[in-house]
C-alpha positions in Angstrom: 0.0 0.0 0.0 1.2 3.5 -0.8 0.3 6.7 1.1 -1.6 8.9 -1.3 -0.2 12.1 0.3 3.5 11.2 0.3 3.9 8.5 -2.3 5.8 6.5 0.3 4.9 2.8 0.7 2.8 2.4 3.9 1.3 -0.4 6.0 -1.9 -0.3 8.0 -1.6 -1.7 11.5 -4.6 -2.6 13.6 -4.1 -1.7 17.3 -5.9 -2.9 20.4 -5.2 -1.1 23.6 -6.8 -2.6 26.8 -6.8 -1.4 30.4 -8.2 -3.7 33.2 -8.2 -3.6 36.9 -7.9 -7.4 37.5 -7.8 -7.6 41.3 -11.1 -9.5 41.6 -9.8 -12.2 39.2 -7.4 -13.4 42.0 -9.8 -12.9 44.9 -12.7 -14.7 43.4 -11.1 -16.7 40.6 -13.7 -19.5 40.2 -15.5 -18.9 37.0 -14.5 -15.3 36.4 -11.0 -16.0 34.9 -12.3 -18.2 32.2 -15.1 -15.7 31.3 -12.5 -12.9 31.3 -10.2 -14.7 28.8 -13.2 -15.6 26.6 -14.4 -12.0 26.4 -10.9 -10.8 25.7 -10.6 -13.4 22.9 -13.9 -12.3 21.4 -12.7 -8.7 21.1 -9.4 -9.8 19.6 -11.2 -11.9 17.1 -13.6 -9.1 16.2 -11.0 -6.3 15.9 -8.3 -8.4 14.3 -5.4 -6.4 15.8 -1.7 -6.8 14.8 -0.4 -5.1 18.0 -2.0 -5.5 21.5 -1.2 -3.5 24.6 -2.8 -4.9 27.8 -2.4 -2.8 30.9 -3.5 -4.4 34.2 -3.8 -3.0 37.7 -4.0 -4.7 41.1 -2.5 -7.9 39.8 -2.8 -10.5 42.5 -5.6 -8.7 44.3 -5.5 -8.2 48.1 -3.6 -11.4 48.6 -0.8 -10.3 46.3 2.0 -11.8 48.4 0.7 -15.3 47.8 -0.8 -14.7 44.3 2.3 -14.3 42.1 2.2 -17.9 40.9 -1.6 -17.7 40.2 -1.0 -14.5 38.3 1.6 -16.1 36.2 -0.7 -19.1 35.6 -3.5 -16.8 34.5 -1.4 -14.8 32.0 0.1 -18.1 30.7 -3.4 -19.3 30.0 -4.2 -16.1 28.3 -1.2 -16.3 26.1 -2.2 -19.8 25.0 -5.7 -18.9 24.0 -6.6 -19.5 20.4 -7.1 -15.8 19.5 -3.4 -15.2 20.2 -1.9 -18.1 18.4 -0.4 -15.9 15.7 1.3 -13.5 18.2 4.6 -15.2 18.6 6.3 -12.1 20.0 5.2 -11.3 23.5 6.6 -9.2 26.3 5.1 -9.2 29.8 6.1 -7.2 32.8 4.5 -8.2 36.1 5.5 -6.2 39.1 6.1 -9.0 41.7 8.5 -6.9 43.8 6.2 -6.8 46.8 9.1 -7.2 49.2 10.3 -3.7 48.1 7.5 -1.6 49.5 9.0 1.6 48.2 8.8 0.3 44.6 5.8 -2.1 44.4 3.0 -1.0 42.1 1.0 -4.2 41.4 1.0 -3.2 37.7 1.2 -5.6 34.8 2.0 -4.7 31.2 1.6 -7.2 28.3 2.3 -6.6 24.7 1.5 -8.9 21.8 3.0 -8.5 18.3 1.4 -10.4 15.4 3.6 -12.4 13.1 2.8 -10.2 10.2 4.4 -7.1 11.8 8.1 -7.3 10.9 9.7 -4.0 11.8 9.2 -3.7 15.6 11.7 -2.8 18.3 11.7 -2.2 22.1 13.4 0.8 23.7 16.2 0.2 26.1 15.9 3.0 28.7 19.4 2.3 30.0 21.4 2.5 26.8 18.8 4.9 25.1 18.5 2.7 22.0 15.9 0.5 20.3 16.7 -3.2 20.2 15.3 -6.2 18.3 12.6 -8.2 19.9 11.3 -11.7 19.2 10.0 -14.7 21.1 8.0 -14.7 24.4 9.4 -13.3 27.6 7.7 -12.6 30.9 9.5 -10.6 33.6 8.2 -10.7 37.2 11.2 -9.9 39.5 13.5 -6.9 39.9 11.8 -4.9 37.2 13.9 -1.9 38.2 16.8 -3.8 36.6 15.0 -4.6 33.4 16.1 -2.1 30.7 12.9 -2.1 28.7 10.5 -0.8 31.3 10.5 2.0 33.8 8.2 2.0 36.8 7.7 4.4 39.7 5.6 4.2 42.8 4.0 7.5 43.9 5.4 9.1 47.0 3.3 8.7 50.1 2.7 12.5 50.4 0.8 12.4 47.1 -2.1 10.9 49.1 -2.3 12.5 52.6 -3.9 10.3 55.2 -3.2 7.0 53.3 -1.1 4.7 55.4 0.2 2.6 52.5 -0.5 2.5 48.8 0.6 0.5 45.7 -0.3 3.3 43.3 2.1 4.2 40.6 2.9 4.0 36.9 5.1 2.1 34.4 6.1 2.8 30.8 7.2 0.8 27.8 8.2 2.2 24.5 7.9 0.5 21.1 9.0 1.4 17.6 6.6 0.0 15.0 7.4 0.8 11.4 9.5 3.9 12.4 6.8 5.2 14.7 7.8 5.5 18.3 4.9 4.9 20.6 5.1 4.8 24.4 2.5 3.0 26.5 2.0 4.2 30.1 0.2 2.1 32.7 -1.2 4.1 35.6 -3.1 3.6 38.8 -4.3 6.6 40.8 -5.6 6.9 44.3 -9.2 6.1 45.0 -11.9 7.8 47.1 -11.2 6.4 50.5 -14.5 7.5 52.1 -17.8 8.5 50.5 -18.4 10.7 53.6 -15.4 12.8 52.6 -16.4 12.9 48.9 -19.8 14.3 49.7 -18.5 17.2 51.8 -17.3 19.4 49.0 -17.5 19.9 45.2 -15.1 18.8 44.0 -13.9 16.4 46.6 -10.4 16.6 48.1 -9.5 13.3 46.5 -9.6 15.0 43.1 -6.6 17.1 44.1 -4.6 14.0 45.0 -5.2 12.4 41.6 -4.5 15.7 39.8 -1.1 16.0 41.6 -0.1 12.4 40.6 -1.3 12.8 37.0 0.6 16.1 36.7 3.7 14.4 38.0 3.6 11.7 35.4 2.8 14.1 32.6 5.8 16.2 33.5 8.0 13.1 33.7 7.0 12.3 30.2 7.5 15.8 28.9 11.0 16.0 30.4 12.1 12.9 28.6 14.4 14.2 25.8 14.6 10.8 24.2 10.9 10.7 23.3 10.7 13.3 20.5 7.7 11.9 18.8 5.5 12.2 21.9 3.1 9.5 20.6 1.8 8.5 24.0 -1.0 6.4 25.5 -1.7 6.7 29.2 -4.2 4.2 30.3 -5.2 2.5 33.5 -7.4 2.9 36.5 -7.4 6.6 37.0 -10.1 6.3 39.7 -11.8 9.3 38.4 -15.1 9.8 40.2 -18.3 11.8 39.7 -18.7 15.0 41.6 -20.7 13.3 44.4 -22.0 16.4 46.1 -23.2 18.0 42.9 -24.8 14.7 41.7 -26.8 14.2 44.9 -28.0 17.8 44.8 -29.1 17.2 41.2 -31.0 14.0 41.8 -32.4 15.0 45.2 -33.1 18.8 44.8 -35.8 19.0 47.4 -34.5 16.4 49.8 -33.8 16.9 53.5 -30.3 15.9 54.7 -29.9 14.0 57.9 -26.5 13.5 59.5 -26.0 10.5 61.9 -23.1 10.6 64.3 -21.4 7.9 66.4 -22.4 8.2 70.1 -18.9 7.5 71.2 -16.9 10.3 69.5 -19.5 12.3 67.6 -17.9 11.3 64.3 -20.2 11.3 61.2 -21.0 7.7 60.3 -24.0 8.2 57.9 -25.6 10.8 55.8 -29.2 10.4 54.6 -31.1 12.3 52.0 -34.8 12.0 52.6 -38.0 13.1 50.8 -39.4 16.0 52.7 -42.2 15.1 55.1 -45.7 15.5 53.7 -49.0 15.9 55.3 -52.4 14.6 54.2 -55.2 17.0 53.3 -56.9 16.1 56.6 -54.0 17.3 58.6 -53.0 13.8 59.8 -49.6 13.0 61.2 -46.5 13.3 59.0 -45.8 10.3 56.8 -42.4 8.6 57.5 -40.1 10.1 54.8 -38.4 7.8 52.3 -34.6 7.6 52.1 -33.5 8.5 48.6 -29.7 8.3 49.2 -27.8 6.6 52.0 -24.1 7.3 52.3 -21.6 5.8 54.7 -17.8 5.5 54.4 -18.0 2.5 52.0 -21.7 2.5 51.3 -23.6 4.3 48.6 -27.3 3.3 48.3 -29.5 5.1 45.9 -32.8 4.4 44.2 -31.5 3.3 40.8 -34.1 5.2 38.8 -32.5 8.4 40.1 -29.2 7.4 38.5 -30.6 6.2 35.3 -32.4 8.3 32.7 -34.4 6.2 30.3 -32.3 3.3 31.4 -29.1 5.1 30.4 -26.3 6.5 32.4 -25.0 9.1 29.9 -26.5 12.1 31.7 -24.0 11.3 34.6 -21.2 12.4 32.3 -21.9 16.0 33.2 -20.6 15.1 36.7 -17.5 13.5 35.3 -15.1 16.5 35.1 -11.9 15.3 36.7 -9.9 15.0 33.4 -11.0 18.4 32.1 -10.4 20.0 35.5 -6.7 18.9 35.4 -6.0 21.4 32.6 -3.7 18.9 31.0 -3.7 18.3 27.3 -4.6 14.6 27.3 -7.3 13.6 24.7 -10.0 11.0 25.0 -12.5 9.6 22.6 -16.2 10.0 23.4 -17.4 7.7 26.2 -20.7 6.0 25.2 -20.5 3.1 27.6 -21.9 2.9 31.2 -19.6 3.6 34.2 -17.0 0.9 34.5 -17.0 0.6 38.3 -18.1 -0.9 40.8 -19.9 -3.8 39.2 -21.1 -6.7 41.2 -18.7 -9.6 41.7 -21.6 -12.0 41.8 -21.9 -13.9 38.5 -25.7 -13.8 38.7 -25.8 -10.0 39.1 -23.1 -9.1 36.6 -24.9 -6.0 35.2 -25.7 -4.5 38.6 -23.5 -2.1 40.5 -22.4 -2.8 44.1 -23.7 -0.6 46.8 -20.3 0.6 47.9 -19.5 3.5 45.6 -21.3 5.8 43.2 -20.8 4.4 39.7 -18.0 6.1 37.8 -15.8 5.9 34.7 -12.6 4.9 36.6 -11.0 3.0 33.7 -9.8 5.2 30.8 -7.5 5.4 27.8 -6.0 8.8 27.1 -3.9 10.0 24.1 -1.3 12.7 23.7 -2.0 15.6 21.4 0.5 14.3 18.9 -1.0 10.9 18.9 -4.5 12.3 18.6 -3.5 14.4 15.5 -1.8 11.3 13.9 -5.0 9.2 14.2 -7.2 12.1 13.1 -5.0 12.9 10.1 -5.3 9.3 8.9 -9.1 9.3 9.7 -8.7 6.2 11.7 -11.7 4.0 12.5 -11.9 4.0 16.3 -13.8 1.9 18.7 -13.9 2.9 22.4 -15.8 0.5 24.5 -15.9 -2.0 27.4 -15.4 -5.8 27.4 -17.9 -8.2 28.8 -20.8 -5.8 29.2 -23.3 -8.6 29.9 -21.1 -11.0 31.9 -19.1 -10.8 35.2 -15.6 -9.4 34.6 -15.0 -8.5 38.3 -15.7 -5.1 39.9 -14.2 -3.2 36.9 -15.2 -3.6 33.3 -12.1 -3.6 31.1 -12.0 -0.8 28.6 -10.5 -1.1 25.1 -9.6 1.3 22.2 -9.3 -0.3 18.8 -8.1 1.5 15.7 -6.2 1.3 12.5 -3.3 3.5 11.7 -1.0 3.9 8.7 2.7 3.6 9.0 5.3 4.7 6.4 7.4 1.6 5.8 11.2 1.9 6.6 13.5 2.0 3.6 14.7 -1.6 4.0 11.1 -2.8 4.0 10.4 -0.7 0.8 13.3 -2.3 -1.0 12.2 -5.8 0.2 8.6 -5.1 -1.1 10.0 -3.8 -4.4 12.0 -7.0 -4.8 9.1 -9.2 -4.0 6.9 -7.3 -6.4 9.6 -7.6 -9.1 9.8 -11.4 -8.5 6.0 -11.7 -8.7 6.0 -9.7 -12.0 8.8 -11.8 -13.5 7.1 -15.0 -12.4 3.9 -13.7 -13.9 
C-alpha cells in the first residue's frame, strides 16, 4: 500500500489497547477468569489487531504476596488462547517486587505482536537505543533492573492520610514501522470515604489524583529521548463523579440527615430523605423515604434516580476530573456505562455494588501528537468495554481499537519492491 499524500509505501496496523483492573480475578477466581479470557478473545477476534497492549492494575488482588504464581498461571493461560496463536512475539512485565514496599506498584504490562508485523523494536531505557525483539518473555522480578521498562511508585505524600499505597505508573516504548509509541500504565488513588467525597464539590481526592497525573505528565515531557510524543496513558485513574453536585441534582428537594457515632461524635452516615408530607386532613407526618444513603463505604440510591431512560449518559456532566486537570490529554467520546463498581456476583453481573457511586474509573488517554496522527489518517476508532453482559469483576475492562497507517522503513520498501519484481517476473 502507498500513502496517497506522500507517495511513500505504507502499512496499516490494527491496534488494540486494553486497560483492566484485575484484582477481583485473583480474589474470586472461580468462573471469572475463564469468562474474562473468553471475552478478551472475542474482542481480539472481532477487531483483528496486529499489536495489542494490555495494561493491568491490582495484579494478585488483596492477597498479592501469595498470588504471584496464580498471576503467572492466568497470564500463561491467556497467552495460550486460540485468539493469540499468531502472536509469537510477547513481552510481559509483572510487578512482583512486593518485598520492596517503596517500589511495588502491582501493575502488569503485556504486549502482543502479530507475526505479520516485521519492523518492531523495544526501547532500552538504560542505553537509550531500540533493540530487536522476538519470542515470548515474561519478567516478574526486579523490574527496576529490566532495561525495557520504567516504573515508579507515587510518594506517600501524594495521598495524605493514606497509610500505604501501591499506586504508581510504568512505561514501555515501542518502535513500530518507524513510529515510536510509548505506553504508560497508571493507577491513581481512590476515594477512601464516601463521607469525605460528599462534603465538597469537587472532593479533596480529586486534588490528589491531579497531583499524581501532573507528576507523570511532567516526567514524560522531560524525557528528551521521546521526540515523537506518541503517548498512550491508560489505566485505573479512579476518576469519580462529583458526588455532592450529583446528589444535589437527583435530590433537589430532599432533607439531609446526619448521623453521628455516640462515642466520638464522628459522622458515620448521611441520609437524603424526601421532605415530610401531610395529608389533606392534617393527619400525622408520613415517614419520609430515604432517597440516598451514604456511609464510608456504602452508597445506596434508588437506581431510577441514577438512570435516565435506562441510560447513564447524563451522569457524564458530573465526570469532570480530566478536564479540570487542565492537561492536554485527549480521549474519545465515552458511550458506555460507568466501569466501576460492578457486582462480583456472576448472577448479578450487570448491577453495581452498593459501595461507591458508579464512575468511569478506567480510561484510555492519548497525547495531542498521537491524537493528531490518528485524526490525520481518519482512523476508524472503537472505544468500549469488554464483557458488558457478563461478570468481569468489579471493573469492566476498557479497550480502544483503531487502524493507523505507518510509512514503511527504507529496508522494507526495498524488500517489497524485490518481492513485487519477483512476482512480476514469475507472472
